[in-house]
N, C-alpha and C positions, 0 to 999 in steps of 0.2 A: 373208853376210846372215843373221844369227842372229835368233832370236825375241826381239828387244830393243825396248825402249821408247825410240824416238828422241824427243828433246825439242825438235826444231827447229820443226815446224809442227803446228798444230792445226786445219787447215781442214776435215778430213774430219768428216762427221757421225757421231755415235756412236750405234750401234744394237746393243746387247749381244745376243749370240747366246743361244739357249735350250739348256739341257741336254736331250738327246734319249734316248740310250741309255747305259746304264752297266752295267759288269760287276760283279755282286754276288758274294758268297761262294758257292762251289760252282760257279763259272764259269757263272752264270746271268745272262742279260740281263734288264734291267728298263727299262721305257719311262717316260719322264717325261710326266705327264698334261698339263702346260701345253703342251709341244710337240705332243702328240697332238691337243689341242683346236685348236691353231693350224692343223694340217694338215686337220682336219675342216671347218674353216670355208672352206677353199679348194676349192670344188666343181668347178672346171674342171681341165683337164690340168695336171699339175705335173711339171716336169723337174728332177731332182736332180743337182747337180754335187758330187762328193765328192773330197777330196784326202787322200792317204795318203803315208807315207814313214817314214824313220827319225826318231829323236829329234833335235831341234835342227837341223832342216833349213830352217826358215822357212816352214812350211806355212800358218800363220795369217796371216803377213805377206803372202804371195802372194794369199790369198783376200781380204784387205782391199784389196789393189791391184786385184784383178779387180772387186770390188763398188764401189770408190771410196768406201768408208765404213769406219769403225772398228767392225767387227762382232765380230771374234774377238780375244781377248786375246793379247798377246805378252809374253814375259818372257825375261830373261837367265839364268834358272835352268838348272842342269844337268839337272834332271829335267823330264819332260814337263809343260807347263802345262795342256794340254787333257786332260780326264778323260773316257774313253768317247767318245761322239760328241756334238758340238754342231751345231745347225742354226740358220741365220740366222733372226732374229726376223721379218724381213720377206721377202716373196716378190716378186721383181722381174719386170717385163715386159722383153722384149728392148729396147724403146725406152728404158727407164730406164738400161740398161747401155750405151747408145750405139748400139744397133742400129736398123734401120729401123722405122717405125711398123707396128703389126699391122693387117692387113686384116680382122680379125674384128670384126664389129659388136657381138656379144654378149660382154660381159666374161667370162662363164663359159666361153665357148669359146676365149678367148685363152689361150695357153700362159704359165704363170708359171714362174719359175726360183728354186730354192732352193739354198743352198750348205751342205754338211756337212763338218765338220772332224773327222778321226779322230785319236785320240791316237797318239803316236809308237810305231812298231813296234820289236820287239827287246827290250823291257823286261820283258814278261811271258811270253815264249815264243811259239812259232809257233802252237800250238793256240789260245791265247787271242786272238792277233791275228786268226786266221781267224774265230773266233766273232764278234768285233766287226765284222769287215769284211763278212761274208756278207750280212746284211740290207741294208746300205747299197749293196753292189755290185748286188744284185738290183733295187733300186729306182732306181739312178742311170742317167741318160742319158749322162753324161760322167764319166770317171775321170781324175784328175790324180795322177801318181806323181812325187814330187819327190826328187831325189838330188843330193848335193853331189859335184861332180867337178872339183876344182881342177886336177888333172893330166890330165884327159881321162877319158872314160867307161871303166869296167871292166865288160866284158860279163859276167864271172863274178859280180861283185857286184850289178849291176843285175838280171840275170836271177834271181839267188838271191832278191833282195827281192821280185821279182814272183811267187815261188812261192806267196805268200799267196793271190793271186788264182787261181792254178791249182788249189790245194786247195779253194778256195771253189767253183770251178766243178765240181770232182769230187764235191761234195755232191749234185749233181743226179744222180739214179740213172740215168736214161736218157741215153745219150751223144748221141742225136739231139736231145734237148731242150737240150743244153748249147750248141748252135750259136747264136752271137750272143745269148746270154742276158744278157750285160752290154753296156753302152753303149760308146761310143768311148773309147779310152785315149790319154792324152797324157803322155809322159815328159818332164819338165822337168829339165834338167841345170843346176844352179846353179854359178856361178863357172867356167863352161866357155867358153873362147875359141875352141874349134874350131868348124868349120862344122857346121851341123845335118845336112847331107847325109852328111858323113863319119861323124858320130855315129850316124846312122840305119843306115848300112851296117855299122858295127861291132856294133851291138847286135842288130839284127833280121834281118840277111841270113843265109841258110842257109850253114852252113860245110860244106866238102867233107871227107869223112872220108879221102880220099886224101892230103890234105895232112898228116895226122897222122903224127908220127914214132914214137910209142910206142902201146902198147895202152891205157894210161891216158888218153893224149891222145884216142884214138878214143872211149873211153867218155865223156869230158868233152864232146867235140863232139856225140855222140849225145844227151847230156842237155840241152845247150843248144838243139839243134835241136828236141828234143821240147817244150821249154818254149815255143819260138817258135811251133811248130805249135799248141800248146794255147791260146796267147794269140790267135792268129788265129781259132781255132775259137770261143773264149768271147766275144770282143768283136765287135761288129757292124762295126767298122772296124779296119783295120790300125793298129798303134801308130804315133804320130807323135812325133818328137823335137823339143824346143825347148831352145835354149841361152840362158841368161841370163848376161850378163857380171858380173864381180866388181865390187862397189861400191868406190868409191874410199875412202869413209870407213869407219871401224870400226863406228860405230853407224849403222844404217839409219834414214833419216828416216821420220817417221810417214806422210807423204804420199809415195807412190812417185813423184809428178811432180817431187819435189825431187831425184830421183836423176839419173843421166846420161841423155842422150838415147837412147843405145843400149838401156839397160835399160828405159826407158819405152816405147820403140818395140816391143820384143819382148813386153812385157806387153800392150800394146794389140792387137798382132797375135794373141796367144793369146786375148784376150777376143773379138775379132771372129770368130775361128774357132769358138769355143764358141757364140757367138750363132747362127751359121749352123747349127751342128749341133743346137742346141736349138730350132730353129723347129718341129720336129715332135715330138709327144708320145712318151714312152717307152712301149713295148709289152711286156707280159708275158703270154705265152700268147695273143698276138694281141689283147689288150685294153689300151686306154690306161690308164695310171696317173693317177689323180687324187689330190687331197689326202686324201679319205676312204679310198680304197683303200690308199694308202701307210700311213695311220694304222692301218688294219685288218691290213695285212700284217705289221707289225712284231711284235705280240704272238704271231701264229701262228709266225713264224720263231723267235722267242725260245723258244717252247714246243718246237719241233722240235729246236732246237740243244741242248736239255738232254741229248740222247742223245750217247754217245761216238762213235757212227757214224751220224750223221743221214743221212736219205735224203730229198732234196727232189724234189718233183714239181710243177713249175710249174702244170700243169693242175689238179691237186687243190688246190694252194695258192690259185689264183684262184677256184676254186669255193667253197672255204671262205671266202675273202675276200668273195665276193659274198653268201654266206649270212650271214656276220657283219654285213656292211654293210646287208643287207636288214632284218635284225632291228633294227640300230641306227637305220636310217631310219624303220622302223615305230614304234619306241619314241619317236623324236624327233617324229614326226608326231602320235602319240597324245598326247605331252606338250604339244606346241604346241596340239593341239585342245582339250585340257583347259584350258589357259591361256586360249585364246580363248573357251571356254565360260564360264569364270569371269568374264572381262571382260564377256561378254554378260549374265551373271546380274546384274551390277551395275546394268544398265539396266532390270531387271524391276520391275514388270510392264509389259508392252507388249501390243499387240493380238496375238492368237494367230496371225492370218494373217501379220502382219509378222514375228513371231518365226520362224515356219516358213520364210518366204522368206529371212531372214537365215541360218538354219541350213543351208538348201539351198545358198546361195551359198558358205557356209563349207565344206561338204562337197565341192563341185566344186573349189574352190581347193586344198584339201588333197589331193584325189585327183590333180589335175593335177601339183602339186608333187612328190608321191611318185612318180608314174609317171616324171617326168623324171629324178629322182634314181636310180631303179632302172635306167633305160635307160643312164645314164652309167656305172653300175656294171657293165654288161654282163649284167644279170639276164635269164634266159630268160622266155619268155612265160608259162610255167606259174608261175614264181616271182613275176612281176609280178601275175598274177591272184590267187595265194594271198595276197600282201601286201595287195592292194587289197580282197580279201574280208574280211580281218581288220580293216582300217581301217573298212570299211563296217559291219561288225558292231559295232565299238566306237562308231561314230558313231550308230548306231540306238539304242544304249543311252543315250548322252549326250542324244540328241534326246528320248527318252522322259522322261528325268529332268528336263531343262530345261523341257519342255512341262508336265509335271505340277507343277513348282514354280511356273511362271508362272500356270497355271490356279488354283492355290491362292491365290497372291497376288491374282489378279484377283477371286476369290470373296470374299476378305477385304475387299478394297477396295469391292466392290459391296455387301457386307453393311453395311459402315460407312456408305456413301453412302445405302443404303436406310434405315438407322436414322435418319440425319440428316434424310432427307426425311420419315419418319414423325413425327419430333418436330416438325418445322416444320408439317406438316399438322395435328397435334393442336393446336398453339398457334394456328394460323390459324382452325381451325374452332371452337375454344373461344372465341376472341375474337369470332368472328362470331356465335356463339350468345348471348354476353353482350350483343350489340348488336341483338338481335331487337326490342327496344322501339322502336328507330329505324325499322326496317322496318314494324313494326305501326302506328307513328304515335303512340305514347304519349309519345315525346320528339321534339323538333324537330331535334336534331343528335346526332352520336355522343357517347359519353361522353368524359370528359376523358382517359381512357387511350388514346384513338385517336392522340394525338400520339406515343406510343411504339410504335405498332403498325408492323408491316411494311408496305412499300409496297403490296403486293397487297391487304391487308385495308383499309388506310386509303383507298386509291383506291376500293375497292368500296363502302365504307360512308359515304363522304363526301357522297353525294347526299342531298338533302332532299326530302321529300314534303309536298304541301299537303293540305288536308282533302278535296279532291276526288279524290285518288289512289285508285284502286280496288284491290281485292284482287289482281287480275291484274297490275296494274302493279308493286305492291310485291313480289309473288311472283316476277315476272320479274326484278326488280332483285336479289332475293336469289339466284336461280338464276345470274345473271350473276356475282355475287361468288363463288359456289361454283365456277363454271366457271373463273374466273381463278385461283383457288387450285389447282385441279386442273392447269391448264395449266402454271403455274409449277413445280409439283412434278414434272410429267412432263419438263419441259425440264431441270431439275436432275438428274433421274435418268438421262435419256438422255446427258447430258454425262459422267456418271460411268461409264455402262455401255457406252460406245462400243467399248471394247476387249474386251468379253466375247463369248463365242460367242452366236449369235442365240437359242438355246433358253434359256440362262440369263437373258439380257436380257429376253426375252419373259415368262418366269416372274416375274421381279421386277416388271416393269411391271404385270402382271396383279394382283399382290398390292397394289400401290399403288392401282390402279384400284378394286379391291374395297374397300379402306379408304376411299377417297373416296366411293364409293357409299353405304357405311354411314353416314358422317358426314353426307352430304347428305340422306339419308333422315331421320335424326334431326332435323336442323335444320329441314327443311321441315315435319315433323310438329309440332315445337315452334312454328313460325311459325303453322301452321294453328290449333293450340289457342289460342295467344295472340290470334290474330285473333278467334276466336269468343268468347273471354273478354272482349275489348274491346267487341265488339258487345253482349254481355249487360250489361256495366257501363254502356254508353251508354243502353240501353233502361231499365235499372233506375233510372238517375239521372234520366231524364225522367219516369218514372212517379212516383217519390217527390216530385219537384218539383211535379207536377200535384196530387197528393193533398194535399201540405202547404199549397199555396196555396189549394186548394179548402176544406180544413178551416178555415183561418184566416178565409177569407171568410164561411163559414157561421157561425162563432162571432161574428164582428163583426155580421153581420146579425141574429143572435139577440139580441145585446145591444141593438141599436138598436130592435128590435121591442118588447122588454120595456120599455125605457125609454119608448117612445111610449105603450104601453098604460098604464103607471103615470101618465104625465104627463096623459093625457086622461081620467082618472077625475074625476068632478065633485066640487065642494066641498060638495055636499049631504050627503056622508058625515060623520057626526058625528066630532068630533075628541076621542076619549077621551084620558084622561091617558096620557102616554107610558109605555109598559111599561118594566120594568127594562132590557130589552135596548136600548131607544132612549135611555136615560139615559147610556149609555157611547158616546161618539162613536167610540172606537177599535174598537168592534165592527164598524162598517160600513167600516172601512178608514181612518178618520181618526185624529186624535190629540186628546188632551184640550186641547191648547193651540190647535190650528187645525182645527176641525171642517170637514170637506169633504163633498162629495157622493159620494166614492168608496165609502162604505158602501152607497149605493143599489145600485150594480152588484154589490157583494159579496153583497147579500141574494139577488139572483136568480141568482147563479152558484154558490151554495153550498147544499148539501143540509143542512137543519136538522132538528132533532128535532121541530119543529112542523109537519112534513109539507109544508114549502115545497120544491118541486122546480124544476129547470131544465128545459129542453125545452119551454117554452111552456105549462105547465099552470097554471091559475089558482090563486093562492095562497089560503090559508085566511083567515078573517075576522080572525084575530089578526095575521097578517102584513100585511094591508091596513091595518088600523088603525095598526099601528106605523109603516108607511111614510108614511101621511098625516100622522101626528103629527110625525114627524121633519121632513117637508117643510114643515109649517106653523109649526113651533116656531122662535123666533128663536135665533140663535147665542148661546151662553153665553160668559161671560168665561173667561179662562184660569185665573183663580184659584178658580173655583167647582168644587166637588166634587159630582159627580152621584151621586145615590142611586138604585139600582134598586128599582123597585116590583114586588112580586110580584103576579102575577094571582091572582085568587081561586082558592082551592083549590090553588095551586101549592105553598104551604108545607107543607100537609098531605101532598100527594103526595110531596114530597121527604123528609119525615120518615119516611114509611112505608117508603120504599125503603132509605135508608142512614142514617137518623137524623141527617142534616145538613141545613142550610138553604142550600146553595150553589146559586145560579141556574144554569140549563143553559147560557145563553149565555156565562157567565163562564168556562166550562171550555174554550173554543175560542179561543185567541189568534190573532193575525193570521197568523203563520207557518204554523200548522197549516191554516188556511183556504186559503192560497195553495197549499200542497202538495197539498191535496185537489183543488183546481181543476186543477192540472197533471196529476194522475193520471187524472182523468176525461177530460181532453182526449187524453192519451196512449192511454188505453184505447179511445176512439172512433176514433183514428187507426189503431191496430193492427187493429181490425175492418175498417176500410175498405181498408187496404193489405196485408192478410195474403195470402201467396202461394196461388195456386189450384193444383189438381192438374193443370191443363192446361199449366202453365209450370214445369217442374222446374228450369230454370236460375235462376228467381227464388228458389227455396228455398236453393240454394247461395249466391247473392248475398246473401240476407237473413241467412243464418247467418254470412257473412263480415262484412257491414256492416249491422247492424240499424238 
């Protein structure tokens, strides 16, 4: 049964093994990180089954038959196909290998089984073979030694091959600690048709020196017996021999179940025996070996085996393993804690209380997980306490960092929300101040811009007031609008500050309240001033109306009185010739084409050079005569041209003044007379309606609207 690739059946699942240990230059062992990581992931007890033997004995094929999978590579080459030590990629439960189901409920407490394949011995020398075998022997629960015996077992050859294990055991300095340091050993004799009991007797029964024929024979017997006693001391169980029959075909099938029934039966029996033996975990210095401890043990053994005369102490080895694993577990926990913290930071900002609660739960979970891992490692109480203290210290640092970052993010968010609230407040209050006319009553409805206002302001200012609404009603409505703006701002601020600490939230709310108070004070003062101004305008408007109507009435009465006085003067008054003033109908307000009686009123409403005055004073004799003459004279035709007659002495007086003969009445056209009349009326109105010292508000109103 060589390490050959049979091409018959491909039913076995392929799970390629991982390189684990390799012998580098200088006879130094190196660990493959992929296999080490796979071991670290297996937190529960791990039992290792190793197989060793000479080159081309079919070790990999036998492991594939035991695992029922194509795990380890086989080849027909003359040199060893396996380099260093390979370990199965997958760790098996006894049930997966055909054993009874485990009664352990926790998967981490159930024992897992791993298989290791050593490269063939005898190619690199005994010392190299020992260095490769020692680490795996110390960690293995079961050891399989495979030897080809087509003509029956040779006790000299088999025991010589087992010298590798004896020397490996001798690396342990203390002889007492060598006892049962290795697991159970199974010697498999390939192509052997003898009975297993007979082979067991030949190989491992003590020989009697009395049967020796020569001294050399005695020495050989003593050497073999010494090997047998060393094997019984080093392994926890006496060696057991298994005989596998020779295959009928030259090429071994890929699946061992395609071989003979006898071969298949012996392989299954070996597997079942191993499963029984592997039910309990492997102990080293009284502590069970787990995946992480095996992974930690390998580098320490590789470092120790660098010496030409290594001295192994299982107790110190396990202490160092525990220390290494404690540091590794602490580093893993801290790394996991940092990762969890980074994940937590992605959800920031959150409420400070919620963040502290989540961090506390995180701390408890990590402490519990770390304590469980340390106890599995066999760490002492002091070691657990020291590691937990280091974890707690690092956690406090992370807690402080995360809380400070969260608080900073909360402050930034709160500041942004506060600024948004302040901007909204300013817009609302400015819009409300622009609509004070509505509250004062100078407009009946809000301005056209109310359609684009916010809901708060538009609802507040959409109310209308009638003329009977008092100052208190309008002021109360304005205060309600201010209160609605304040409440809306407070609700928005509270929604954004709910995650902040109470003191920060209270401080920001106080700032918003102070801003609202300032705005409301300004708006209410503006409202009060606008209301007083409206009252002043209403009073001034009434006073001006009264005075204007009164002045017009007095002027009308005056005209009527003067007209009546002139109309009731008797005809006994002589009718002198019409003076030059009366010859021009336009002088009295008429025209040359259509003379009217409008000139009569103009005579009494205009101040003339002949001492004719308004205000009811009797006119002079000249004015009376002119009026009578005009009233009694018939209307003239439109084509006649009137010539003014100068009164006596008028021409002389005119010539004495300016040397001209222009009549006085001719220098005052109709437009100038009307302008003079309006100025007189305006002057009289100003005197009657001028503001008094007791009403200062009238002065401002008069200056604004004369």
